[in-house]
C-alpha positions as CSV (number, residue, x, y, z in Angstrom):
1,M,35.7,-1.4,-67.3
2,K,36.8,-3.8,-70.1
3,F,35.1,-7.1,-70.1
4,I,37.7,-9.9,-69.5
5,D,36.6,-13.5,-69.5
6,E,39.9,-15.3,-69.5
7,A,43.1,-15.0,-67.5
8,K,46.1,-17.1,-66.4
9,I,47.6,-16.8,-62.9
10,Y,50.3,-18.4,-60.7
11,V,49.5,-19.3,-57.1
12,A,51.8,-20.6,-54.4
13,A,50.7,-21.6,-51.0
14,G,53.0,-20.8,-48.1
15,D,55.8,-23.1,-47.0
16,G,55.7,-24.6,-43.5
17,G,58.0,-23.2,-40.9
18,N,61.0,-25.2,-39.7
19,G,61.0,-27.0,-36.4
20,M,63.4,-25.9,-33.7
21,A,66.0,-28.0,-31.9
22,S,66.8,-26.4,-28.5
23,F,67.1,-27.2,-24.8
24,R,65.8,-25.7,-21.7
25,R,68.6,-23.9,-19.9
26,E,67.8,-22.3,-16.6
27,K,69.7,-21.8,-13.4
28,Y,69.6,-24.7,-11.1
29,I,68.1,-26.9,-13.8
30,P,71.1,-28.5,-15.5
31,R,69.2,-31.1,-17.5
32,G,66.1,-29.2,-18.6
33,G,65.5,-31.4,-21.7
34,P,64.4,-30.5,-25.2
35,N,62.0,-27.5,-25.7
36,G,62.1,-26.8,-29.4
37,G,58.7,-25.9,-30.9
38,D,57.1,-26.8,-34.2
39,G,57.1,-24.6,-37.2
40,G,53.8,-22.8,-38.3
41,K,51.7,-24.0,-41.2
42,G,52.0,-22.2,-44.5
43,G,49.0,-20.1,-45.7
44,N,46.4,-21.7,-47.9
45,I,44.9,-20.1,-51.1
46,F,41.2,-20.2,-51.6
47,V,39.0,-19.0,-54.4
48,V,35.6,-17.5,-53.6
49,A,32.6,-16.8,-55.9
50,D,31.5,-13.2,-55.5
51,C,28.3,-11.9,-57.2
52,N,29.6,-8.4,-56.9
53,I,32.4,-9.0,-59.4
54,N,31.6,-9.2,-63.1
55,T,34.9,-9.7,-64.9
56,L,38.3,-11.3,-64.5
57,I,40.1,-8.0,-65.2
58,D,41.8,-8.0,-61.8
59,Y,43.6,-11.1,-62.8
60,R,44.8,-9.9,-66.2
61,Y,47.3,-7.5,-64.6
62,T,48.1,-9.1,-61.3
63,R,49.1,-12.7,-62.0
64,K,51.1,-13.9,-59.1
65,F,49.6,-14.7,-55.7
66,L,51.9,-15.9,-52.9
67,A,50.6,-17.0,-49.5
68,Q,52.6,-16.2,-46.3
69,R,55.1,-18.7,-45.1
70,G,54.8,-20.2,-41.6
71,E,57.1,-19.0,-38.9
72,N,59.9,-21.2,-37.6
73,G,59.5,-22.8,-34.2
74,G,61.0,-21.2,-31.2
75,T,62.6,-22.1,-27.9
76,A,60.6,-22.7,-24.7
77,D,58.1,-24.9,-26.5
78,C,57.0,-22.0,-28.6
79,Y,55.3,-22.9,-31.9
80,G,55.7,-20.8,-35.0
81,K,52.8,-18.7,-36.2
82,G,50.9,-20.0,-39.2
83,G,50.9,-18.1,-42.4
84,E,47.9,-16.0,-43.4
85,D,45.5,-17.5,-45.9
86,I,44.6,-15.7,-49.1
87,S,41.1,-15.6,-50.6
88,L,40.8,-14.7,-54.3
89,R,37.4,-13.4,-55.1
90,M,36.1,-14.2,-58.6
91,P,32.9,-13.8,-60.6
92,V,30.2,-16.3,-60.2
93,G,30.5,-18.7,-63.1
94,T,34.3,-18.9,-63.2
95,V,35.8,-22.2,-64.1
96,I,39.4,-22.8,-62.8
97,T,41.6,-25.4,-64.5
98,D,45.2,-26.6,-64.1
99,A,47.1,-25.0,-67.0
100,A,49.4,-28.0,-67.3
101,S,46.9,-30.9,-67.2
102,G,43.7,-29.2,-68.1
103,E,42.0,-30.7,-65.1
104,V,39.1,-28.7,-63.7
105,I,40.0,-27.7,-60.1
106,A,36.9,-25.6,-59.2
107,D,33.6,-24.5,-60.8
108,L,32.4,-21.4,-59.0
109,D,28.7,-21.7,-60.0
110,L,27.1,-20.4,-56.7
111,H,27.6,-17.1,-54.9
112,G,29.8,-17.6,-51.8
113,K,31.2,-21.0,-52.9
114,S,34.7,-21.4,-51.6
115,V,37.3,-23.9,-52.8
116,L,40.8,-24.6,-51.6
117,I,43.1,-24.6,-54.6
118,A,46.6,-24.5,-53.1
119,K,47.3,-26.0,-49.6
120,G,50.0,-24.6,-47.4
121,G,52.8,-26.8,-46.3
122,R,52.8,-28.4,-42.8
123,G,55.2,-27.0,-40.2
124,G,58.3,-28.9,-39.3
125,L,58.6,-30.8,-35.9
126,G,60.6,-29.4,-33.1
127,N,62.9,-31.7,-31.0
128,I,60.3,-32.0,-28.3
129,H,58.7,-34.7,-30.5
130,F,61.8,-36.9,-30.6
131,K,62.5,-37.3,-26.9
132,S,62.2,-40.8,-25.4
133,S,63.5,-42.9,-22.6
134,T,66.5,-43.8,-24.7
135,N,67.0,-40.4,-26.4
136,R,66.7,-37.8,-23.7
137,A,68.6,-35.1,-25.5
138,P,67.4,-35.3,-29.2
139,R,69.0,-32.9,-31.5
140,Q,67.0,-33.6,-34.6
141,S,64.1,-31.5,-36.0
142,T,62.4,-31.4,-39.4
143,K,61.9,-28.7,-41.9
144,G,58.6,-27.4,-43.0
145,E,56.9,-28.9,-46.1
146,P,56.7,-26.7,-49.2
147,G,53.3,-25.3,-50.2
148,E,51.5,-26.3,-53.4
149,E,52.3,-24.3,-56.5
150,L,50.0,-24.2,-59.6
151,D,49.6,-22.4,-62.9
152,L,45.9,-21.8,-63.3
153,K,43.7,-20.9,-66.2
154,L,40.5,-18.9,-65.4
155,E,37.5,-18.9,-67.7
156,L,34.3,-17.0,-66.9
157,R,31.1,-18.6,-68.1
158,V,28.1,-16.3,-67.6
159,L,25.1,-17.8,-65.8
160,A,22.0,-17.7,-68.1
161,D,19.0,-19.9,-68.8
162,V,18.7,-19.0,-72.5
163,G,21.4,-18.3,-75.1
164,L,21.1,-16.6,-78.4
165,L,22.9,-17.9,-81.6
166,G,23.0,-16.5,-85.1
167,L,25.0,-14.7,-87.7
168,P,26.2,-11.1,-87.2
169,N,23.3,-8.7,-87.8
170,A,20.7,-11.4,-87.5
171,G,19.0,-9.3,-84.8
172,K,20.2,-11.0,-81.5
173,S,20.9,-7.7,-79.8
174,T,17.7,-6.3,-81.0
175,F,15.8,-9.3,-79.7
176,I,17.3,-9.0,-76.2
177,R,16.5,-5.3,-76.2
178,A,12.9,-6.2,-77.1
179,V,12.3,-8.7,-74.3
180,S,14.4,-7.0,-71.5
181,A,15.7,-3.6,-70.5
182,A,19.3,-4.5,-71.5
183,R,20.7,-2.1,-74.0
184,P,23.5,-3.7,-76.0
185,K,24.8,-1.8,-79.0
186,V,22.8,-2.1,-82.2
187,A,24.1,-0.9,-85.6
188,D,23.8,-1.8,-89.3
189,Y,27.2,-3.4,-89.6
190,P,28.6,-6.8,-88.5
191,F,30.1,-7.6,-85.1
192,T,28.5,-4.8,-83.2
193,T,28.4,-7.2,-80.2
194,L,32.0,-7.6,-78.9
195,H,31.3,-9.2,-75.5
196,P,28.4,-11.2,-73.9
197,N,25.3,-9.3,-72.8
198,L,22.9,-10.5,-70.2
199,G,19.3,-9.5,-69.7
200,V,16.8,-10.5,-67.0
201,V,13.4,-11.1,-68.8
202,R,10.4,-10.5,-66.6
203,V,7.4,-12.7,-67.4
204,D,5.4,-11.3,-64.6
205,E,6.0,-10.0,-61.0
206,N,7.5,-13.2,-59.7
207,K,8.6,-15.0,-62.9
208,S,11.7,-14.3,-64.8
209,F,14.7,-15.8,-66.5
210,V,18.2,-14.8,-67.8
211,I,19.0,-14.5,-71.5
212,A,22.5,-14.2,-72.9
213,D,23.6,-12.7,-76.2
214,V,27.1,-13.5,-77.5
215,P,29.0,-12.2,-80.6
216,G,27.7,-13.6,-83.9
217,L,29.0,-16.7,-85.5
218,I,30.2,-17.0,-89.1
219,E,31.1,-20.0,-91.3
220,G,34.5,-21.2,-90.3
221,A,34.2,-20.0,-86.7
222,A,35.3,-23.3,-85.3
223,D,38.6,-22.8,-87.2
224,G,39.1,-19.4,-85.7
225,A,37.2,-17.1,-88.0
226,G,35.2,-14.2,-86.4
227,L,34.6,-13.6,-82.7
228,G,31.7,-15.8,-81.7
229,I,33.5,-19.1,-81.2
230,R,35.6,-17.6,-78.4
231,F,32.4,-16.7,-76.5
232,L,30.4,-19.9,-77.1
233,K,31.6,-21.2,-73.7
234,H,29.3,-18.6,-72.1
235,L,26.3,-20.7,-73.5
236,A,27.6,-23.9,-71.8
237,R,25.4,-23.4,-68.7
238,T,22.2,-22.5,-70.7
239,R,19.3,-24.9,-70.9
240,L,17.8,-23.6,-74.1
241,L,19.2,-22.0,-77.3
242,L,17.4,-19.6,-79.5
243,H,18.7,-19.6,-83.1
244,I,18.0,-16.1,-84.5
245,V,17.6,-16.3,-88.3
246,D,17.4,-13.2,-90.6
247,L,14.8,-14.0,-93.2
248,V,15.7,-10.8,-95.1
249,P,19.5,-10.6,-95.1
250,P,21.0,-7.4,-96.5
251,D,23.2,-9.3,-98.9
252,P,21.0,-10.3,-101.9
253,D,23.2,-13.3,-102.6
254,A,22.8,-14.7,-99.1
255,D,20.7,-17.8,-98.5
256,P,19.0,-17.9,-95.0
257,V,18.7,-21.7,-95.2
258,R,22.4,-22.2,-96.0
259,D,23.5,-19.7,-93.4
260,A,21.3,-21.3,-90.7
261,K,22.7,-24.7,-91.4
262,A,26.2,-23.4,-91.4
263,I,25.7,-22.0,-87.9
264,V,24.5,-25.4,-86.7
265,A,27.5,-27.1,-88.3
266,E,29.9,-24.7,-86.5
267,L,28.1,-25.4,-83.2
268,E,28.4,-29.1,-83.6
269,K,32.1,-28.8,-84.6
270,Y,32.8,-26.7,-81.5
271,S,30.9,-28.8,-78.9
272,P,28.5,-31.7,-79.6
273,E,27.2,-31.3,-76.1
274,L,26.2,-27.7,-76.7
275,A,24.7,-28.6,-80.1
276,A,22.6,-31.3,-78.3
277,K,20.8,-28.7,-76.2
278,P,17.2,-27.8,-77.1
279,R,17.2,-25.3,-79.9
280,W,14.4,-23.1,-81.2
281,L,14.2,-21.1,-84.4
282,I,13.4,-17.4,-84.1
283,L,12.6,-16.1,-87.6
284,N,13.4,-12.4,-87.4
285,K,12.7,-9.3,-89.4
286,L,9.2,-10.2,-90.6
287,D,8.5,-6.5,-90.7
288,L,10.5,-6.3,-93.9
289,I,8.3,-8.9,-95.6
290,P,4.9,-7.8,-97.0
291,E,2.2,-9.3,-94.8
292,E,0.7,-11.3,-97.6
293,E,4.0,-13.0,-98.4
294,R,5.1,-13.9,-94.8
295,K,3.4,-17.2,-94.5
296,A,4.7,-18.5,-97.8
297,R,8.3,-17.2,-97.0
298,I,8.2,-19.0,-93.6
299,E,6.9,-22.2,-95.0
300,A,9.5,-22.2,-97.8
301,F,12.3,-21.7,-95.2
302,L,11.1,-24.4,-92.9
303,A,10.6,-26.9,-95.7
304,A,14.2,-26.3,-97.0
305,Y,15.7,-26.2,-93.5
306,G,14.0,-29.3,-92.2
307,H,13.9,-28.2,-88.5
308,D,11.7,-30.3,-86.2
309,D,11.9,-28.1,-83.1
310,R,9.7,-25.2,-82.3
311,W,9.8,-21.9,-84.2
312,F,8.5,-18.4,-83.9
313,G,8.2,-15.5,-86.2
314,V,9.1,-12.1,-84.8
315,A,9.9,-8.5,-85.7
316,A,12.3,-7.7,-82.9
317,I,12.8,-4.1,-84.0
318,N,9.2,-3.3,-82.9
319,G,8.6,-6.2,-80.5
320,D,6.0,-8.0,-82.6
321,G,5.7,-11.6,-81.7
322,C,8.2,-11.4,-78.8
323,R,5.8,-11.8,-75.9
324,P,4.6,-15.3,-77.0
325,V,8.3,-16.3,-77.2
326,V,8.9,-15.1,-73.7
327,Y,5.9,-17.1,-72.3
328,A,6.9,-20.2,-74.2
329,I,10.5,-20.0,-73.0
330,Y,9.4,-19.7,-69.3
331,E,7.0,-22.7,-69.6
332,A,9.7,-24.8,-71.2
333,L,12.3,-23.9,-68.6
334,Q,9.9,-24.9,-65.8
335,Q,9.6,-28.4,-67.4
336,M,13.3,-28.9,-67.8
337,A,15.2,-30.9,-65.2
338,P,17.4,-30.5,-63.3
339,P,16.3,-26.9,-62.8
340,A,19.1,-24.3,-62.9
341,P,19.0,-21.2,-60.7
342,M,16.4,-18.9,-62.1
343,A,16.8,-15.2,-62.6
344,T,14.8,-14.5,-59.5
345,E,17.5,-16.2,-57.5
346,I,20.6,-14.6,-59.2
347,E,19.2,-11.3,-60.3
348,D,21.0,-9.4,-57.6
349,E,24.3,-10.9,-58.7
350,Y,24.1,-8.8,-61.9
351,E,22.4,-5.7,-60.6
352,D,25.5,-3.6,-60.7
353,A,27.2,-5.5,-63.5
354,E,29.0,-4.0,-66.4
355,I,27.2,-6.6,-68.5
356,P,23.8,-5.0,-69.0
357,V,21.1,-6.9,-67.1
358,E,17.9,-5.3,-66.3
359,P,14.2,-6.3,-65.8
360,L,11.7,-6.4,-68.6
361,N,9.8,-3.1,-69.2
362,T,6.2,-4.2,-68.7
363,D,4.9,-0.9,-70.1
364,E,5.8,-2.1,-73.6
365,E,3.0,-4.8,-73.5
């Protein structure tokens, strides 16, 4: 199944049924009076967060959703039947906005959350409501109200505690493979990651968190270059960002310090709120640096970069240095407020997901 994280749909709630104007006509009852019933209410349209759905692909091809109209009122005081409601099931993390105004209508951040997005029209009144001492034979009735109609934009933002940033081939997918059992594609060419990947990282039996890997950023991403800027919205719910830096880039003319600063600049250009999140440096590919040169290489990078936050040196390809990062992340998440749902609470939501999410293989310790 293709991973789809955006879609546009049209929804229309049902119109209300019309009221009836009629009179009771029975033998031996010449003046039976009004008996026209009300029209039924139009069907509503709800959206429901469902942890068993992983993508918006169902809404890429089916784009119109029309609720049932209410039935008209009948004679003999019979009211029309109300239209059936529609429930649209969407992945947890879907944000629904009005395509015209951009206003957020619903944020499906919890499994089972249900939101009314289009209200059905009220049914019209039958002539039984218009009788009075001075109007004993009312012939007026009202029509049903129209249901709400909306053009909606759907955006899926995955639920994760930690997000990975970095250039293509910096080692983000390798890192997530090292700390979890997720198996995203890894290759020696750029943009091997084409959609977000999630991994549940096990710290111990009852402690875990979710980590998200998105396609790599490049300079100019905020202006439309590359793939990563399109997926940065998936990091909006994270509480901590890990900036993966390749200390030994394959291009001999590349400058790790300049490239790292360029990623931060693109992040700030895209979303100052996202750029303000806590961000740690993960200096990767230390296995390619001779052991006696590692300390000097790291100190030179940090001095030129001027980063004040925490940093870790790792070799994600063989897992060296990854376990201390995992423990430090978990401790930091416990201290952050307000606490977001941890992986232990939402792990089942991703168990059968197309996005790879699996527990940490503790045998690699």
